[in-house]
C-alpha positions, -999 to +999 in steps of 0.1 A: +469-816-339+469-841-311+475-877-315+447-901-304+460-921-276+485-897-263+481-883-228+478-848-242+449-860-264+433-875-233+435-843-212+423-822-241+394-844-245+385-844-208+388-806-208+364-803-238+338-825-224+338-807-190+335-774-207+310-783-234+293-814-220+298-834-252+322-847-275+326-833-310+330-859-339+342-853-375+327-865-406+337-860-443+311-855-471+322-861-507+306-834-531+302-839-567+302-811-593+325-788-574+352-776-598+367-742-586+371-719-556+336-702-563+321-735-557+340-740-524+327-706-513+292-713-522+291-746-503+309-729-473+282-701-475+254-727-474+269-749-446+275-718-423+237-717-422+232-751-408+230-750-368+250-772-347+279-778-371+314-764-373+332-765-406+367-779-405+377-780-441+358-771-474+377-780-506+370-790-541+352-822-540+347-827-501+337-810-468+348-820-433+325-810-404+323-816-367+292-819-345+282-836-315+261-859-333+272-861-370+245-886-380+217-864-367+227-833-386+238-851-419+205-847-436+207-809-429+242-809-445+232-829-475+201-806-481+223-774-476+248-789-503+220-795-526+203-761-522+240-747-531+236-766-565+259-796-560+253-832-554+265-849-521+280-883-527 
């Protein structure tokens, strides 16, 4: 993991932008109703079907994803979580 503000971070960011033409941003969404690993797998499976996002972490009670525009895909992420049977907070 690189530290924002460091020279390494700057060069990795520049390389990413040159390669993909955009910057990925992370967002965390809290999820109510998750109590076990089965819940985590159900949410992970539902979110893997959402185009344009990359899952970073799925754990009991929250998910962290990255996307070029996290606000644009947020309604799709919330809908996928709801379809899996949980409530996005």
